[in-house]
N, C-alpha and C positions, 0 to 999 in steps of 0.2 A: 227441704227449702225449695221455695219458688218464689218468682218475681212476678207482680202485677205488670201487666203490660204498659210500659210509660206513656203510650200514645192516648191511654184513657185515664190517666192520672187525674184524680179530682172529680170523675165522673160519678154520677150515682149508679150503684149496682142494684137491680131490681131481678129477683128471681124467686123461685120456689124454695121451700125449706131443704129441698133434697139437692140443690144446685151447688156447684163449687165455684169459687172466685176465679176471675179470668187471670190465671197464673201460668207462667212457663218457667221449668227448671233450666233456666240460661242466664247468663251473665253477659250475654252479646246483645248489645242493642245500638248498633252504628246509627249516628245521626241524633242520638239523644245523650250526648255528653253533658254532664252537669244538670240534666233535667231530673225533677223530682220522681221518685220511684218507691214503691211499697215492696217491702220485702217479707215474705210470711216464712215463719219457722214452725215446723210440727215436732212435737217432743212430749214424751211422757215424763222428763225429768222435773226438777224444781224449778229451774230458771234457765234462760238461754242468753248468750252474749254473742253480738254480731260485730264482725270485724270487716272492714273495707280496706283493701291493701294494707292490712296489718294495723289499722286505726280503729279502735274500739268504739262503739256506739253505746256501750253500756250494757247492762243486763235487764232483763225482763222476766217476770213470771210466766211459766207455761203450765202444762201437766193437766189433769184430770179437771181441776178447779177452774180452768180456763180453756176447757174443751181441746186441750191438747194443741194449742195453736196460740202464737203470738205474732205481732207485726211491727216492724221496724220502718221509719221514715228516713230516707237518706237520698243522696244525688248519685245518679250512675257516673261511675268513674271506672274505665276498662281495667281489667286486672284480676284480683281475685277477691270473691266473696266468700266468707267463712263463718259459720255459726259453731259455737261451743256449747254443749249442754252441761249442766251442772247438777248434781245430786249430793245433797248433804255439803255443799260448799266445794266438792271436788269435781274435777272434770270427769264427765261420764261418756262423753261421745263428741264427734265432732264431724262436719259435713262442708264441703267447700264446692263452689262454682267458679270457672275460669272463663275468662272472655277468649274467644276465638280470634286468632291471629293469622295473617299470611292469607295465601291464595286459598279460594275453597276446592276442596277435593270431593269427589263423588266416590263412595264406598258401597260395595256390594258383597254381601257374604251370606252363604247359605246357612240355615238352621242346623245342617248336619251333612257330613260327606258322603254317605250313601243313602239310597232310598229303595224300597222295595219295587220292581218294576210292574208287578200286577197287584190287584187287589184294593185298588182306590188310595193308594197312599200318595201323599203330596210333600212338595218341597216349599218351604217359605223363605223368601229372599228379603230381608231389610235392607233398604237403602237409606244411606244418610249422608248429608253434606257436613263436612267436617274440615278442621285444620290439619296441619302435618301431624300433629299430636292426638287426633282424634276427637278434639273438642268440638262439639256440634255447633254449626253455624245455624242456629235456629231461624235468624232473621234474613237468610240468604235463598230463599225458596226460588226454585227454576224448574222448568219441564224437563223431564226425565224420558227418555226413550229407551225400551227395552226389548231384548231379542232373546228368543231361547231356541237353540238349534241342537242337533243330534237326537237323543233319545228322549226329548221332552218338549211340551209345547206349553206355551203362557196360557194359562186358565182364567187369572185374574189379577188387575194391578190397581191398587188403591192407596190412600192415605186415610188420616183421621178427620180431614177437612169436614165439617158438618154442615156445609153449604154448598158443596161442590155440584157441578152440574156434567161432570166428566164421566164416561163411560167407563164400567169396570173391566169390559173385554177390549179396550183398547191398548195399544202398544205404548201411548204416550201419557204421561200423568205428571202433574204439578205436585212437587212435594209439599208438605204442610208441617211448617215448624222445623223443616230441614229434614223431614223424613218421608218415606213412602214404603210399601211392601208390596212384593209380588208374589203370586202362587202359581208354582209350575207342576203340572201332571206329566208323569213319565208315560212315554208311549211304547216303552219296549226296553230290553236290556242294552246297556251301554252307557257311553258319556253324554251327560246333560251339560251344555255349553250356554252360559248366560252372560251377555253381554249388555251394558247399560251405558249410555252418553247422555251428557247434559251440556248446555252452553257454558264456556269457559273452564271446563273439567276435562282432565284425562279421562280417557275411556276406562270403565271399572269391569272387569271379569271375574268370574267365579266358575267352578265345575263341580258337578255332584254325579256320582257313578250309580246308575239304575242297575240293580242285580236281581 
C-alpha cells in the first residue's frame, strides 16, 4: 500500500510503460489535513477494503484481472490507514500505515554488528527520521552529518533522491523521504564508531566491530 503525494493530486501523470506512480508508503502528510489523496493498494486477492481511522471506504476488486492494483480516493486525516484483502469473501491479509507523531528522531543502525577487517568488506548504515515508535517521518527531510572514527572510514553517503547534486563522498547529506544510507570501509581491526547528527534531533550513534 502506498499514497500518491497529495501536493500533486489531480495532476496528469505522464511516463513510460515501465514507470511507477509517484507514491510513498507513508500516512504522514503535515499541512495536507483534509486534502484529497489517492491511496493505491496492491494484492493478488479478490478484493480489498480500505479503512481510514476505522471508517470503511468500501471494497474494490483487485488481483490479476486488475493488474494486482486498485486505488481509493479519500481525504488525508492523520491516524491509521488500513487495507484488508479478501479471498472468497474471507479476510486473507492486511497492512496498515500510521502517521508519525511527536518530535523527529534520527536513527542509525548498521546492517550487522561485525565486519571483516580485510578483503574489501563493507558496512551499510541506513539512517531514518522517525517518531518515538519508529514510524517514518517521510516529510521531515533534513541535512545529516555523519562521522566514522576508529577502525573505519566513510566511503560513501547517499539517498534515493534521483535529482540531487550532492556529492557521494561528502559527510553531509539531505535525507530523501526520511531516509539516507552510509557505506563504511574498515581500515583495520577494532571498533568502528559511527555518529550522525541532524538539526532538531538527538545524536544517533552505532558501533561495528572489525575483526
